[in-house]
ZADO-1210 file (C-alpha; in nm, 4 decimals, padded with zeros to 6 digits):
<atoms>
<atom x="02.8734" y="-04.9128" z="02.9753" code="MET" pos="1"/>
<atom x="03.1230" y="-05.1731" z="02.8753" code="SER" pos="2"/>
<atom x="03.2782" y="-05.3103" z="02.5618" code="ALA" pos="3"/>
<atom x="03.0909" y="-05.6369" z="02.6236" code="LEU" pos="4"/>
<atom x="02.7424" y="-05.4881" z="02.5961" code="ASP" pos="5"/>
<atom x="02.8221" y="-05.3187" z="02.2647" code="GLY" pos="6"/>
<atom x="02.8207" y="-04.9638" z="02.3931" code="SER" pos="7"/>
<atom x="03.1215" y="-04.7387" z="02.3692" code="ALA" pos="8"/>
<atom x="03.2202" y="-04.4290" z="02.5591" code="PRO" pos="9"/>
<atom x="03.0833" y="-04.1116" z="02.4038" code="VAL" pos="10"/>
<atom x="03.4312" y="-03.9622" z="02.3596" code="ALA" pos="11"/>
<atom x="03.5469" y="-04.2591" z="02.1544" code="ARG" pos="12"/>
<atom x="03.2357" y="-04.2387" z="01.9351" code="LEU" pos="13"/>
<atom x="03.2951" y="-03.8697" z="01.8744" code="ARG" pos="14"/>
<atom x="03.6508" y="-03.9379" z="01.7647" code="ARG" pos="15"/>
<atom x="03.5578" y="-04.2219" z="01.5307" code="SER" pos="16"/>
<atom x="03.2724" y="-04.0473" z="01.3489" code="ARG" pos="17"/>
<atom x="03.4787" y="-03.7760" z="01.1777" code="PRO" pos="18"/>
<atom x="03.7029" y="-04.0410" z="01.0230" code="TRP" pos="19"/>
<atom x="03.3997" y="-04.2316" z="00.8981" code="ARG" pos="20"/>
<atom x="03.2581" y="-03.9133" z="00.7511" code="ARG" pos="21"/>
<atom x="03.5942" y="-03.8331" z="00.5967" code="THR" pos="22"/>
<atom x="03.6150" y="-04.1804" z="00.4427" code="THR" pos="23"/>
<atom x="03.2658" y="-04.1434" z="00.2960" code="CYS" pos="24"/>
<atom x="03.3516" y="-03.7983" z="00.1648" code="ARG" pos="25"/>
<atom x="03.6740" y="-03.9311" z="00.0141" code="LEU" pos="26"/>
<atom x="03.4890" y="-04.2093" z="-00.1644" code="LEU" pos="27"/>
<atom x="03.2275" y="-03.9627" z="-00.2927" code="ALA" pos="28"/>
<atom x="03.5046" y="-03.7310" z="-00.4069" code="LEU" pos="29"/>
<atom x="03.6787" y="-04.0105" z="-00.5982" code="LEU" pos="30"/>
<atom x="03.3518" y="-04.1157" z="-00.7636" code="VAL" pos="31"/>
<atom x="03.2734" y="-03.7578" z="-00.8721" code="VAL" pos="32"/>
<atom x="03.6295" y="-03.6982" z="-00.9958" code="TRP" pos="33"/>
<atom x="03.6259" y="-04.0223" z="-01.1960" code="THR" pos="34"/>
<atom x="03.2867" y="-03.9358" z="-01.3464" code="ALA" pos="35"/>
<atom x="03.4112" y="-03.5895" z="-01.4432" code="VAL" pos="36"/>
<atom x="03.7252" y="-03.7377" z="-01.5947" code="PHE" pos="37"/>
<atom x="03.5262" y="-03.9868" z="-01.8026" code="LEU" pos="38"/>
<atom x="03.2289" y="-03.7667" z="-01.9015" code="VAL" pos="39"/>
<atom x="03.3892" y="-03.4246" z="-01.9581" code="ALA" pos="40"/>
<atom x="03.5647" y="-03.4937" z="-02.2891" code="PRO" pos="41"/>
<atom x="03.2428" y="-03.6241" z="-02.4450" code="HIS" pos="42"/>
<atom x="03.0179" y="-03.3344" z="-02.3475" code="LEU" pos="43"/>
<atom x="02.9350" y="-03.1069" z="-02.6400" code="ARG" pos="44"/>
<atom x="02.7949" y="-02.7584" z="-02.5840" code="THR" pos="45"/>
<atom x="02.7398" y="-02.4453" z="-02.7885" code="SER" pos="46"/>
<atom x="02.9898" y="-02.1604" z="-02.7975" code="ALA" pos="47"/>
<atom x="02.7616" y="-01.9397" z="-02.5877" code="SER" pos="48"/>
<atom x="02.7269" y="-02.2068" z="-02.3186" code="VAL" pos="49"/>
<atom x="03.1061" y="-02.2495" z="-02.3194" code="ARG" pos="50"/>
<atom x="03.1468" y="-01.8727" z="-02.2672" code="GLN" pos="51"/>
<atom x="02.9136" y="-01.8823" z="-01.9667" code="VAL" pos="52"/>
<atom x="03.0978" y="-02.1889" z="-01.8340" code="ALA" pos="53"/>
<atom x="03.4320" y="-02.0119" z="-01.8775" code="LEU" pos="54"/>
<atom x="03.3062" y="-01.7122" z="-01.6799" code="PHE" pos="55"/>
<atom x="03.1687" y="-01.9450" z="-01.4099" code="ALA" pos="56"/>
<atom x="03.5032" y="-02.1278" z="-01.4057" code="HIS" pos="57"/>
<atom x="03.6951" y="-01.8046" z="-01.3499" code="LEU" pos="58"/>
<atom x="03.4464" y="-01.6828" z="-01.0875" code="ALA" pos="59"/>
<atom x="03.4731" y="-02.0148" z="-00.9013" code="ALA" pos="60"/>
<atom x="03.8510" y="-01.9877" z="-00.9180" code="MET" pos="61"/>
<atom x="03.8404" y="-01.6416" z="-00.7611" code="VAL" pos="62"/>
<atom x="03.6037" y="-01.7640" z="-00.4892" code="LEU" pos="63"/>
<atom x="03.7857" y="-02.0863" z="-00.3981" code="GLY" pos="64"/>
<atom x="04.1479" y="-01.9859" z="-00.4448" code="PHE" pos="65"/>
<atom x="04.0835" y="-01.6426" z="-00.2950" code="GLY" pos="66"/>
<atom x="03.9497" y="-01.8071" z="00.0197" code="ALA" pos="67"/>
<atom x="04.2519" y="-02.0395" z="00.0334" code="VAL" pos="68"/>
<atom x="04.4916" y="-01.7473" z="-00.0076" code="LEU" pos="69"/>
<atom x="04.3104" y="-01.5588" z="00.2696" code="THR" pos="70"/>
<atom x="04.3443" y="-01.8510" z="00.5092" code="LEU" pos="71"/>
<atom x="04.7085" y="-01.9098" z="00.4197" code="ASP" pos="72"/>
<atom x="04.7818" y="-01.5394" z="00.4713" code="TRP" pos="73"/>
<atom x="04.6384" y="-01.5568" z="00.8238" code="PHE" pos="74"/>
<atom x="04.8357" y="-01.8763" z="00.8878" code="ALA" pos="75"/>
<atom x="05.1531" y="-01.6998" z="00.7757" code="LEU" pos="76"/>
<atom x="05.0719" y="-01.4089" z="01.0045" code="MET" pos="77"/>
<atom x="05.0347" y="-01.6578" z="01.2901" code="TRP" pos="78"/>
<atom x="05.3717" y="-01.8130" z="01.2082" code="LEU" pos="79"/>
<atom x="05.5214" y="-01.4629" z="01.2170" code="LEU" pos="80"/>
<atom x="05.3489" y="-01.4134" z="01.5568" code="ARG" pos="81"/>
<atom x="05.1251" y="-01.1343" z="01.4268" code="ARG" pos="82"/>
<atom x="04.7984" y="-01.3235" z="01.4810" code="ARG" pos="83"/>
<atom x="04.6682" y="-01.5627" z="01.7446" code="GLU" pos="84"/>
<atom x="04.6068" y="-01.9274" z="01.6568" code="LEU" pos="85"/>
<atom x="04.2420" y="-01.8813" z="01.7526" code="ALA" pos="86"/>
<atom x="04.2126" y="-01.6183" z="01.4783" code="THR" pos="87"/>
<atom x="04.3524" y="-01.8579" z="01.2175" code="VAL" pos="88"/>
<atom x="04.1106" y="-02.1302" z="01.3276" code="VAL" pos="89"/>
<atom x="03.8218" y="-01.8815" z="01.3121" code="GLN" pos="90"/>
<atom x="03.9225" y="-01.7746" z="00.9602" code="VAL" pos="91"/>
<atom x="03.9514" y="-02.1416" z="00.8592" code="ALA" pos="92"/>
<atom x="03.5923" y="-02.2027" z="00.9689" code="TYR" pos="93"/>
<atom x="03.4852" y="-01.8873" z="00.7844" code="GLY" pos="94"/>
<atom x="03.6469" y="-01.9757" z="00.4508" code="VAL" pos="95"/>
<atom x="03.5589" y="-02.3447" z="00.4551" code="HIS" pos="96"/>
<atom x="03.2348" y="-02.2976" z="00.2605" code="THR" pos="97"/>
<atom x="03.3748" y="-02.0597" z="-00.0066" code="PRO" pos="98"/>
<atom x="03.6669" y="-02.2957" z="-00.0703" code="VAL" pos="99"/>
<atom x="03.4356" y="-02.5914" z="-00.1314" code="TRP" pos="100"/>
<atom x="03.1873" y="-02.3819" z="-00.3318" code="LEU" pos="101"/>
<atom x="03.4751" y="-02.2627" z="-00.5493" code="GLY" pos="102"/>
<atom x="03.6060" y="-02.6150" z="-00.5965" code="LEU" pos="103"/>
<atom x="03.2573" y="-02.7418" z="-00.6779" code="GLY" pos="104"/>
<atom x="03.2013" y="-02.4539" z="-00.9202" code="GLY" pos="105"/>
<atom x="03.5330" y="-02.5268" z="-01.0892" code="LEU" pos="106"/>
<atom x="03.4359" y="-02.8905" z="-01.1279" code="THR" pos="107"/>
<atom x="03.0872" y="-02.8235" z="-01.2624" code="ALA" pos="108"/>
<atom x="03.1991" y="-02.5549" z="-01.5058" code="SER" pos="109"/>
<atom x="03.5076" y="-02.7575" z="-01.6012" code="GLY" pos="110"/>
<atom x="03.2873" y="-03.0438" z="-01.7185" code="VAL" pos="111"/>
<atom x="03.1009" y="-02.8057" z="-01.9505" code="VAL" pos="112"/>
<atom x="03.4335" y="-02.6806" z="-02.0898" code="LEU" pos="113"/>
<atom x="03.4973" y="-03.0386" z="-02.2137" code="ALA" pos="114"/>
<atom x="03.8682" y="-03.0735" z="-02.1332" code="PRO" pos="115"/>
<atom x="04.0810" y="-03.3035" z="-02.3444" code="ASP" pos="116"/>
<atom x="04.1644" y="-03.5719" z="-02.0888" code="THR" pos="117"/>
<atom x="04.4049" y="-03.7365" z="-02.3330" code="SER" pos="118"/>
<atom x="04.6354" y="-03.4314" z="-02.3102" code="ALA" pos="119"/>
<atom x="04.9063" y="-03.4789" z="-02.0451" code="PRO" pos="120"/>
<atom x="04.8782" y="-03.1243" z="-01.9085" code="TRP" pos="121"/>
<atom x="04.5040" y="-03.1612" z="-01.8642" code="THR" pos="122"/>
<atom x="04.5614" y="-03.4803" z="-01.6681" code="VAL" pos="123"/>
<atom x="04.8138" y="-03.2916" z="-01.4523" code="VAL" pos="124"/>
<atom x="04.5521" y="-03.0222" z="-01.3883" code="LYS" pos="125"/>
<atom x="04.2801" y="-03.2724" z="-01.3010" code="LEU" pos="126"/>
<atom x="04.5140" y="-03.4610" z="-01.0669" code="VAL" pos="127"/>
<atom x="04.6078" y="-03.1281" z="-00.9034" code="ALA" pos="128"/>
<atom x="04.2370" y="-03.0537" z="-00.8507" code="VAL" pos="129"/>
<atom x="04.1866" y="-03.4007" z="-00.7020" code="LEU" pos="130"/>
<atom x="04.4870" y="-03.3450" z="-00.4734" code="ALA" pos="131"/>
<atom x="04.3418" y="-03.0100" z="-00.3610" code="VAL" pos="132"/>
<atom x="04.0080" y="-03.1750" z="-00.2804" code="ALA" pos="133"/>
<atom x="04.1634" y="-03.4649" z="-00.0880" code="ILE" pos="134"/>
<atom x="04.3885" y="-03.2181" z="00.0888" code="ASN" pos="135"/>
<atom x="04.0778" y="-03.0212" z="00.1829" code="GLY" pos="136"/>
<atom x="03.9434" y="-03.3254" z="00.3635" code="LEU" pos="137"/>
<atom x="04.2741" y="-03.3560" z="00.5499" code="CYS" pos="138"/>
<atom x="04.2703" y="-02.9832" z="00.6236" code="ALA" pos="139"/>
<atom x="03.9370" y="-03.0228" z="00.7968" code="ARG" pos="140"/>
<atom x="04.0897" y="-03.2797" z="01.0340" code="GLN" pos="141"/>
<atom x="04.3896" y="-03.0553" z="01.1060" code="VAL" pos="142"/>
<atom x="04.1575" y="-02.7589" z="01.1599" code="GLN" pos="143"/>
<atom x="03.9625" y="-02.9560" z="01.4197" code="GLN" pos="144"/>
<atom x="04.2854" y="-03.0557" z="01.5975" code="ARG" pos="145"/>
<atom x="04.3966" y="-02.6922" z="01.6083" code="LEU" pos="146"/>
<atom x="04.0576" y="-02.5839" z="01.7430" code="ALA" pos="147"/>
<atom x="04.0854" y="-02.8429" z="02.0216" code="GLU" pos="148"/>
<atom x="04.4094" y="-02.6805" z="02.1382" code="LEU" pos="149"/>
<atom x="04.2121" y="-02.3839" z="02.2690" code="ASP" pos="150"/>
<atom x="04.4872" y="-02.1357" z="02.1836" code="GLY" pos="151"/>
<atom x="04.7738" y="-02.3457" z="02.3207" code="ASN" pos="152"/>
<atom x="05.0843" y="-02.4029" z="02.1110" code="ALA" pos="153"/>
<atom x="05.0292" y="-02.6970" z="01.8755" code="PRO" pos="154"/>
<atom x="05.2397" y="-03.0100" z="01.9154" code="PRO" pos="155"/>
<atom x="05.5076" y="-03.0596" z="01.6516" code="ARG" pos="156"/>
<atom x="05.3021" y="-03.3263" z="01.4699" code="GLY" pos="157"/>
<atom x="04.9988" y="-03.1009" z="01.4341" code="VAL" pos="158"/>
<atom x="05.2178" y="-02.8121" z="01.3220" code="LEU" pos="159"/>
<atom x="05.3839" y="-03.0381" z="01.0639" code="LEU" pos="160"/>
<atom x="05.0438" y="-03.1596" z="00.9415" code="ALA" pos="161"/>
<atom x="04.9169" y="-02.8011" z="00.9143" code="ALA" pos="162"/>
<atom x="05.2261" y="-02.6994" z="00.7191" code="THR" pos="163"/>
<atom x="05.1934" y="-02.9982" z="00.4860" code="LEU" pos="164"/>
<atom x="04.8258" y="-02.9172" z="00.4247" code="VAL" pos="165"/>
<atom x="04.9107" y="-02.5548" z="00.3469" code="MET" pos="166"/>
<atom x="05.1981" y="-02.6414" z="00.1101" code="VAL" pos="167"/>
<atom x="04.9932" y="-02.9094" z="-00.0660" code="THR" pos="168"/>
<atom x="04.7044" y="-02.6679" z="-00.1052" code="SER" pos="169"/>
<atom x="04.9214" y="-02.3953" z="-00.2544" code="GLN" pos="170"/>
<atom x="05.1007" y="-02.6398" z="-00.4864" code="ALA" pos="171"/>
<atom x="04.7717" y="-02.7882" z="-00.6094" code="GLY" pos="172"/>
<atom x="04.5898" y="-02.4582" z="-00.6657" code="TRP" pos="173"/>
<atom x="04.8876" y="-02.2937" z="-00.8377" code="TRP" pos="174"/>
<atom x="04.9495" y="-02.6006" z="-01.0551" code="THR" pos="175"/>
<atom x="04.5858" y="-02.6113" z="-01.1663" code="ALA" pos="176"/>
<atom x="04.5902" y="-02.2356" z="-01.2313" code="THR" pos="177"/>
<atom x="04.9130" y="-02.2469" z="-01.4339" code="ALA" pos="178"/>
<atom x="04.8043" y="-02.5471" z="-01.6409" code="VAL" pos="179"/>
<atom x="04.4638" y="-02.3880" z="-01.7013" code="GLY" pos="180"/>
<atom x="04.6344" y="-02.0728" z="-01.8222" code="PHE" pos="181"/>
<atom x="04.8732" y="-02.2680" z="-02.0471" code="LEU" pos="182"/>
<atom x="04.5889" y="-02.4781" z="-02.1914" code="ASN" pos="183"/>
<atom x="04.3933" y="-02.1592" z="-02.2698" code="ALA" pos="184"/>
<atom x="04.6885" y="-02.0332" z="-02.4745" code="GLN" pos="185"/>
<atom x="04.6768" y="-02.3319" z="-02.7091" code="GLN" pos="186"/>
</atoms>
């Protein structure tokens, strides 16, 4: 196999594919977010449908944010040397699906709740949700890097990336939660 015949080493292909998938996922995420932002304020539903959507929104919040808090708790325990890195990586793989299901549920139910996208706080909330989703794509990459370490201490760059992902996640989820609460009071 050589670069001249168009083939590439398997290892290089494996490394390049996740970034391609991540780019495709990022583009899909931006398209969905933009569609939600443009469609949501114009969707009209009955009061009973809004009640169901509100319950679904809260349930999705519990599912997604609860999974994030679980993972971040295990990460904190690792930082305090009370858990092994392998345990944190295992928990990350375990909560991956509930986090994305929660985020998807929040998005779907949020559309039905018809947010006022002309209100500044609503825009802040929607941007926080977008940041959480993009951060989730980055978290997946960091998670894979940590898994590749096979229990060894992570290099400073990976540790910094993991910390940045965790802080961004917490900031985004708490911002969206606080703004959602404040908007409900109005």
